N, CA, C and O of each residue as an XYZ file, in Angstrom:
576
protein
N       0.703     -1.089     -0.235
C       0.053      0.005     -0.320
C       0.971      1.023      0.154
O       1.855      0.935      1.006
N       0.478      2.328     -0.789
C       1.083      3.311     -0.589
C       1.171      3.945      0.650
O       0.466      3.541      1.574
N       2.174      5.173      0.847
C       2.737      5.625      2.279
C       1.371      6.656      2.791
O       1.039      6.827      3.964
N       0.770      7.210      1.695
C      -0.347      8.016      2.346
C      -1.372      7.683      2.578
O      -2.243      8.529      2.781
N      -1.689      6.162      2.643
C      -2.795      5.515      2.474
C      -3.083      5.443      4.320
O      -2.024      5.255      4.918
N      -4.187      5.551      5.145
C      -4.259      5.566      6.445
C      -5.748      4.826      6.533
O      -6.744      4.947      5.820
N      -5.585      4.330      7.248
C      -6.631      3.131      7.967
C      -7.728      4.159      8.834
O      -8.832      3.646      9.014
N      -7.572      5.314      9.293
C      -8.701      6.049      9.567
C      -9.258      6.602      8.532
O      -8.551      6.825      7.549
N     -10.773      6.980      8.518
C     -11.633      7.544      7.688
C     -11.444      8.771      7.498
O     -11.517      9.338      6.408
N     -11.081      9.471      8.986
C     -11.340     11.080      9.137
C     -10.010     11.579      9.653
O      -9.858     12.463     10.497
N      -8.924     10.786      8.934
C      -7.477     11.285      9.560
C      -7.378     12.805      8.450
O      -7.959     12.870      7.367
N      -6.669     13.717      8.932
C      -6.069     14.890      8.109
C      -5.124     14.187      6.854
O      -4.541     13.107      6.961
N      -5.120     14.887      5.893
C      -4.089     14.274      4.806
C      -2.674     14.554      5.354
O      -2.559     15.389      6.250
N      -1.760     14.012      4.949
C      -0.271     14.162      5.167
C       0.136     15.578      4.700
O      -0.432     16.028      3.705
N       0.965     16.234      5.261
C       1.217     17.624      4.706
C       3.121     17.480      5.216
O       3.463     16.893      6.242
N       3.955     18.039      4.406
C       5.376     18.072      4.407
C       5.578     18.913      5.978
O       4.799     19.795      6.338
N       6.689     18.482      6.751
C       7.238     19.172      7.757
C       7.439     20.616      7.636
O       7.445     20.826      6.423
N       7.510     21.086      7.899
C       7.652     22.697      7.706
C       8.800     23.284      8.802
O       9.324     24.341      8.449
N       9.191     22.789      9.927
C       9.953     22.772     10.803
C      11.497     22.993     10.268
O      11.907     22.116      9.509
N      12.196     23.833     10.515
C      13.690     24.112     10.224
C      14.570     23.422     11.331
O      14.514     23.568     12.552
N      15.504     22.526     10.471
C      16.560     21.995     11.374
C      17.639     23.284     11.897
O      18.041     24.010     10.988
N      17.993     23.515     12.935
C      18.862     24.544     13.070
C      20.166     24.160     13.481
O      21.159     24.888     13.470
N      20.098     22.804     13.896
C      21.588     22.263     14.354
C      22.630     22.299     13.625
O      23.785     22.302     14.050
N      22.242     22.334     12.330
C      23.768     22.778     11.398
C      23.862     24.142     11.156
O      24.625     24.491     10.255
N      23.418     24.748     11.600
C      23.222     26.308     11.843
C      24.166     27.051     13.190
O      24.900     28.039     13.214
N      23.792     26.160     14.142
C      24.133     25.978     15.397
C      25.847     26.099     15.291
O      26.653     26.951     15.664
N      25.972     24.666     14.517
C      27.404     24.383     14.563
C      28.236     25.182     13.419
O      29.425     25.407     13.647
N      27.753     25.547     12.399
C      28.236     26.571     11.889
C      28.824     27.559     12.501
O      30.048     27.645     12.597
N      27.833     28.570     13.071
C      27.913     29.240     14.128
C      28.921     29.331     14.935
O      29.640     30.298     15.188
N      28.936     27.946     15.442
C      30.234     27.969     16.674
C      31.520     28.039     16.131
O      32.451     28.731     16.542
N      31.506     27.221     15.113
C      32.877     27.302     13.844
C      33.137     28.736     13.796
O      34.287     28.976     14.163
N      32.548     29.655     13.508
C      32.673     30.780     13.074
C      33.094     31.649     14.337
O      34.007     32.467     14.224
N      32.521     31.492     15.369
C      32.754     32.119     16.689
C      34.028     31.911     17.039
O      34.844     32.832     17.067
N      34.357     30.524     17.377
C      35.841     30.205     17.363
C      36.794     30.566     16.471
O      37.928     30.489     16.944
N      36.726     30.977     15.213
C      37.342     31.210     14.151
C      37.951     33.013     14.286
O      39.007     33.515     13.900
N      36.988     33.502     14.862
C      37.069     35.079     15.158
C      37.515     35.249     16.125
O      37.948     36.380     16.349
N      37.652     33.944     17.425
C      38.294     34.166     18.651
C      39.721     34.091     18.118
O      40.458     35.077     18.141
N      40.004     33.197     17.756
C      41.209     32.676     17.150
C      42.175     33.732     16.207
O      43.397     33.589     16.197
N      41.545     34.728     15.473
C      41.838     35.267     14.513
C      42.101     37.047     14.997
O      42.950     37.816     14.546
N      41.301     37.250     15.797
C      41.393     38.687     16.184
C      42.420     38.319     17.220
O      42.531     37.334     17.949
N      43.519     39.998     16.980
C      44.429     40.197     18.242
C      44.273     40.071     19.443
O      43.163     40.308     19.918
N      45.256     39.695     20.202
C      44.471     40.083     21.704
C      44.823     41.581     22.238
O      45.972     41.908     22.536
N      43.937     42.269     22.307
C      44.027     43.618     22.893
C      44.738     44.342     23.827
O      44.303     44.322     24.978
N      46.003     45.149     23.525
C      46.773     45.097     24.522
C      46.332     46.808     25.148
O      46.002     47.546     24.220
N      46.308     47.233     26.036
C      45.915     48.368     26.434
C      46.952     49.142     27.377
O      47.336     48.954     28.532
N      47.245     50.101     26.384
C      48.451     50.680     26.992
C      47.978     52.278     27.006
O      47.264     52.684     26.089
N      48.435     53.245     28.167
C      47.951     54.331     28.251
C      49.484     55.012     28.766
O      50.260     54.781     29.694
N      49.437     56.037     27.539
C      50.664     56.930     28.041
C      50.680     57.793     28.616
O      50.339     58.840     28.065
N      51.064     57.811     29.958
C      50.745     58.936     30.814
C      52.171     59.686     31.238
O      52.990     59.021     31.873
N      52.411     60.779     30.961
C      53.644     61.529     31.619
C      53.466     61.296     33.261
O      52.408     61.402     33.882
N      54.784     60.948     33.805
C      55.137     61.234     35.050
C      56.248     61.718     35.286
O      57.182     61.368     34.566
N      56.521     62.855     36.581
C      57.680     63.411     36.902
C      58.406     62.373     37.248
O      58.042     61.313     37.757
N      59.728     62.830     36.865
C      60.924     61.651     37.577
C      61.570     61.921     38.255
O      62.359     61.068     38.661
N      61.630     63.499     38.871
C      62.728     64.172     39.592
C      62.070     65.140     40.034
O      60.860     65.364     40.005
N      63.032     65.785     40.502
C      62.440     67.238     41.129
C      62.821     68.298     40.388
O      63.366     68.185     39.290
N      62.593     69.224     40.867
C      62.486     70.890     40.042
C      64.104     71.043     39.426
O      65.115     70.799     40.085
N      64.077     71.445     38.193
C      65.229     72.206     37.810
C      65.738     73.402     38.405
O      66.849     73.642     38.878
N      64.619     74.168     38.279
C      64.739     75.809     38.877
C      64.005     76.159     39.785
O      62.930     75.599     40.000
N      64.415     77.067     40.425
C      63.672     77.582     41.388
C      62.066     78.061     41.288
O      61.591     78.654     40.319
N      61.490     77.758     42.239
C      59.909     77.961     41.861
C      59.523     79.369     42.636
O      59.404     79.150     43.841
N      59.352     80.396     42.379
C      58.919     81.715     42.903
C      57.261     81.696     43.022
O      56.311     80.924     42.893
N      57.581     83.145     43.373
C      55.729     83.302     43.834
C      55.124     83.232     42.524
O      54.008     82.714     42.558
N      55.511     83.589     41.395
C      54.872     83.863     40.151
C      55.691     83.332     39.149
O      56.710     83.949     38.837
N      55.426     82.373     38.645
C      56.161     81.738     37.385
C      55.431     81.843     35.785
O      54.253     82.065     35.506
N      56.552     81.606     34.912
C      55.784     82.202     33.514
C      56.587     81.085     32.658
O      57.808     81.024     32.516
N      55.421     80.054     32.024
C      55.563     79.229     31.198
C      55.385     79.876     29.779
O      54.269     80.246     29.413
N      56.769     80.042     28.785
C      56.692     80.585     27.801
C      56.844     79.483     26.608
O      57.504     78.455     26.758
N      56.169     79.811     25.430
C      56.340     78.918     24.310
C      56.882     79.660     23.086
O      56.031     80.399     22.590
N      57.777     79.665     22.617
C      58.541     80.318     21.517
C      58.082     80.426     19.917
O      57.056     79.775     19.717
N      58.458     80.913     19.055
C      57.734     80.521     17.750
C      58.429     78.899     17.606
O      57.835     77.956     17.083
N      59.517     78.850     18.069
C      60.175     77.102     17.318
C      59.246     76.385     18.350
O      59.829     75.329     18.596
N      58.362     76.421     18.905
C      57.944     75.396     20.213
C      59.061     75.003     20.900
O      59.323     73.807     21.027
N      59.780     75.904     21.378
C      60.614     75.698     22.579
C      60.097     76.141     23.959
O      59.748     77.306     24.150
N      60.054     75.231     24.889
C      59.633     75.659     26.256
C      60.831     76.416     27.270
O      62.033     76.169     27.364
N      59.964     77.457     27.993
C      60.540     78.454     29.092
C      59.943     78.362     30.559
O      58.741     78.414     30.822
N      60.909     78.227     31.411
C      60.335     78.473     32.712
C      61.096     79.637     33.406
O      62.158     79.444     33.999
N      60.572     80.710     33.314
C      60.890     81.909     33.839
C      62.033     82.214     32.906
O      62.832     83.001     33.412
N      62.234     81.956     32.113
C      62.907     82.381     30.848
C      64.162     81.491     30.453
O      65.002     81.593     29.559
N      63.960     80.599     31.453
C      65.008     78.989     31.431
C      64.710     78.125     30.489
O      63.518     77.822     30.436
N      65.618     77.486     29.505
C      64.687     76.631     28.650
C      64.479     75.693     29.078
O      65.297     75.628     29.996
N      63.776     74.594     29.088
C      63.796     73.235     29.203
C      62.827     72.448     28.418
O      62.048     72.972     27.621
N      62.881     71.268     28.639
C      62.114     70.395     27.744
C      60.778     69.879     28.142
O      60.228     70.633     28.945
N      60.114     68.864     27.838
C      58.451     68.522     28.276
C      58.898     68.021     29.665
O      58.544     68.688     30.637
N      59.707     66.813     29.870
C      59.982     66.219     30.887
C      60.297     66.983     32.185
O      59.862     66.544     33.249
N      61.179     68.327     32.137
C      61.489     69.189     32.881
C      60.550     69.971     33.361
O      60.486     70.395     34.515
N      59.691     70.206     32.343
C      58.357     71.037     32.759
C      57.674     70.123     33.482
O      57.301     70.631     34.540
N      57.426     69.261     33.395
C      56.520     68.189     34.274
C      56.993     68.066     35.549
O      56.247     68.003     36.526
N      58.260     68.025     35.605
C      58.628     68.068     37.078
C      58.497     69.339     37.624
O      58.192     69.281     38.816
N      58.627     70.570     37.147
C      58.657     71.768     37.768
C      57.242     71.965     37.994
O      56.911     72.508     39.048
N      56.431     71.636     37.234
C      55.051     71.396     37.380
C      54.703     70.783     38.629
O      54.082     71.530     39.385
N      54.966     69.470     39.109
C      54.694     68.580     40.028
C      55.198     69.272     41.151
O      54.544     69.058     42.172
N      56.467     70.281     41.320
C      56.910     70.467     42.388
C      55.913     72.103     42.548
O      55.448     72.516     43.610
N      55.838     72.511     41.748
C      55.074     74.011     41.972
C      53.523     73.459     42.397
O      52.946     74.187     43.204
N      52.748     72.188     41.916
C      51.361     71.672     42.708
C      51.939     71.478     44.034
O      51.332     72.129     44.883
N      52.710     70.937     44.391
C      52.960     70.572     45.887
C      53.175     71.709     46.659
O      53.097     71.430     47.855
N      53.395     72.790     46.460
C      54.057     73.695     46.931
C      52.819     74.101     47.510
O      51.711     74.005     46.981
N      53.207     74.767     49.133
C      52.000     75.285     49.845
C      52.693     76.776     50.402
O      53.813     76.840     50.909
N      51.795     77.923     50.197
C      50.840     78.332     49.160
C      51.373     78.198     47.658
O      52.442     78.624     47.222
N      50.258     77.424     46.894
C      50.769     77.172     45.698
C      50.986     78.567     44.822
O      50.095     79.410     44.715
N      52.200     78.679     44.256
C      52.431     79.852     43.289
C      51.516     80.159     42.301
O      50.591     79.349     42.236
N      51.472     81.264     41.345
C      50.911     81.668     40.505
C      51.569     81.215     39.259
O      52.695     81.672     39.058
N      51.016     80.308     38.286
C      51.612     79.906     36.890
C      51.015     80.789     35.844
O      49.851     80.582     35.502
N      51.715     81.763     35.301
C      51.046     82.217     33.723
C      52.010     81.548     32.697
O      53.221     81.329     32.660
N      50.875     81.303     31.830
C      51.342     81.222     30.484
C      51.190     81.956     29.363
O      50.168     82.545     29.012
N      52.451     81.898     28.693
C      52.519     83.246     27.721
C      53.319     82.522     26.474
O      54.527     82.305     26.373
N      52.301     82.236     25.604
C      52.824     81.978     24.417
C      52.968     82.567     23.201
O      51.973     83.067     22.677
N      53.949     82.597     22.693
C      54.196     83.380     21.523
C      53.299     83.469     20.317
O      52.795     82.412     19.936
N      53.041     84.527     19.693
C      52.248     84.746     18.681
C      52.313     83.735     17.366
O      51.411     83.393     16.601
N      53.576     83.424     17.391
C      53.642     82.396     15.875
C      54.011     81.052     16.752
O      54.708     80.233     16.153
N      53.681     80.777     17.902
C      53.820     79.304     18.378
C      52.701     78.358     17.982
O      51.538     78.720     18.159
N      52.977     77.165     17.455
C      52.328     76.086     17.021
C      51.165     76.061     18.194
O      51.386     76.103     19.405
N      49.619     75.967     17.423
C      48.449     75.503     18.464
C      48.770     74.201     19.125
O      48.662     74.000     20.335
N      49.176     73.325     18.226
C      49.693     72.029     18.981
C      50.399     71.885     19.748
O      50.250     70.976     20.565
N      51.551     72.811     19.788
C      52.803     72.997     21.265
C      51.646     73.572     22.324
O      51.448     73.043     23.418
N      50.966     74.651     21.868
C      50.703     75.404     23.115
C      49.391     74.347     23.530
O      49.577     74.087     24.719
N      48.435     73.796     23.166
C      47.167     73.074     23.556
C      47.961     71.655     24.244
O      47.290     70.913     24.961
N      49.220     71.387     24.010
C      49.576     70.193     24.748
C      50.442     70.673     25.793
O      50.930     69.779     26.484
N      50.782     71.949     26.108
C      51.447     72.498     27.145
C      50.094     72.698     28.348
O      49.956     72.383     29.530
N      49.487     73.189     27.619
C      47.836     73.838     28.504
C      47.556     72.116     28.981
O      47.394     71.978     30.193
N      47.512     71.286     28.440
C      46.825     69.856     29.040
C      47.742     69.450     29.824
O      47.362     68.822     30.812
N      49.383     69.700     29.617
C      50.062     69.112     30.714
C      49.926     70.146     32.166
O      50.104     69.764     33.322
N      49.618     71.320     31.788
C      49.495     71.743     33.157
C      48.633     71.717     33.908
O      48.732     71.867     35.126
N      47.184     71.427     32.977
C      45.841     71.027     33.764
C      46.353     69.672     34.261
O      46.073     69.431     35.435
N      46.872     68.976     33.767
C      46.828     67.653     34.545
C      47.824     67.555     35.745
O      47.838     66.771     36.693
N      48.593     68.515     35.440
C      49.786     68.289     36.744
C      49.061     68.585     38.243
O      49.565     68.261     39.318
N      47.956     69.173     38.097
C      46.904     69.819     39.323
C      47.440     71.199     39.941
O      47.325     71.491     41.132
N      48.071     72.045     38.915
C      48.508     73.199     39.390
C      46.884     73.863     39.225
O      46.160     73.636     38.256
N      46.496     74.766     40.459
C      45.164     75.398     40.588
C      45.345     77.052     39.924
O      44.621     77.514     39.042
N      46.309     77.662     40.485
C      46.543     78.772     40.104
C      47.160     79.364     38.678
O      48.301     79.789     38.498
N      46.195     79.279     37.822
C      46.856     79.290     36.560
C      46.359     80.580     35.955
O      45.432     81.167     36.513
N      46.920     81.083     34.823
C      46.907     82.589     34.044
C      47.574     82.722     32.644
O      48.760     82.643     32.321
N      46.452     82.949     31.915
C      47.028     83.331     30.521
C      47.371     85.008     30.352
O      46.666     86.000     30.538
N      48.676     84.856     29.946
C      48.832     86.398     29.913
C      49.608     86.813     28.950
O      50.239     85.845     28.525
N      49.871     87.766     28.399
C      50.537     88.562     26.980
C      49.392     88.576     25.886
O      49.782     88.574     24.718
N      48.324     88.586     26.065
C      47.394     88.229     24.702
C      46.835     89.585     24.266
O      46.394     89.700     23.123
N      46.831     90.498     25.019
C      46.531     91.732     24.538
C      48.063     92.253     23.667
O      47.863     93.285     23.027
N      49.048     91.884     23.589
C      49.571     92.165     22.586
C      49.642     91.878     21.285
O      50.345     92.427     20.437
N      48.568     90.624     21.105
C      48.481     90.101     19.670
C      47.658     90.751     19.079
O      48.138     90.948     17.963
N      46.196     91.450     19.184
C      45.116     92.013     18.718
C      45.089     93.441     19.271
O      45.464     93.709     20.412
N      44.537     94.506     18.237
C      43.972     95.664     18.677
C      42.802     95.520     18.568
O      42.169     94.890     17.721
N      42.397     96.219     19.604
C      40.911     96.362     19.781
C      40.394     98.142     19.767
O      39.516     98.798     20.328
N      41.344     98.380     18.925
C      40.812     99.931     18.437
C      39.776    100.021     17.491
O      39.680     99.145     16.632
N      38.843    101.135     17.540
C      37.893    101.260     16.683
C      38.252    102.119     15.313
O      37.983    103.299     15.084
N      38.904    101.216     14.518
C      39.467    101.652     13.420
C      38.448    101.549     12.076
O      38.842    101.924     10.972
């Protein structure tokens, strides 16, 4: 007898099974997941934070000036220094009690990048008494 034959009179007709077999799909997804885990490089988290590594090179006065010249060189009260030495000076300034005033005076032709990095270094050092000076000589406010 054929497969579609039923012994019951009122049995519903046979229909094809419409459920999807997801076992192969899960197997393929697991293999892909393992492949991605093996291919993706291990993330190395590094954060480069400049830290002071010594004491101040120059005397800390009641009012100190950080100057950036047109060649992006740094000066502490007129004395040339590099970024690490400036960081050491700033750390000592932040620890002083009472904290001295730190004035920032960039040259008119100093690069914005050097000035912005210097300001960020000053901000991150913990210096609270900070002022911009010398801006008035770069712009005229006359009514011409």
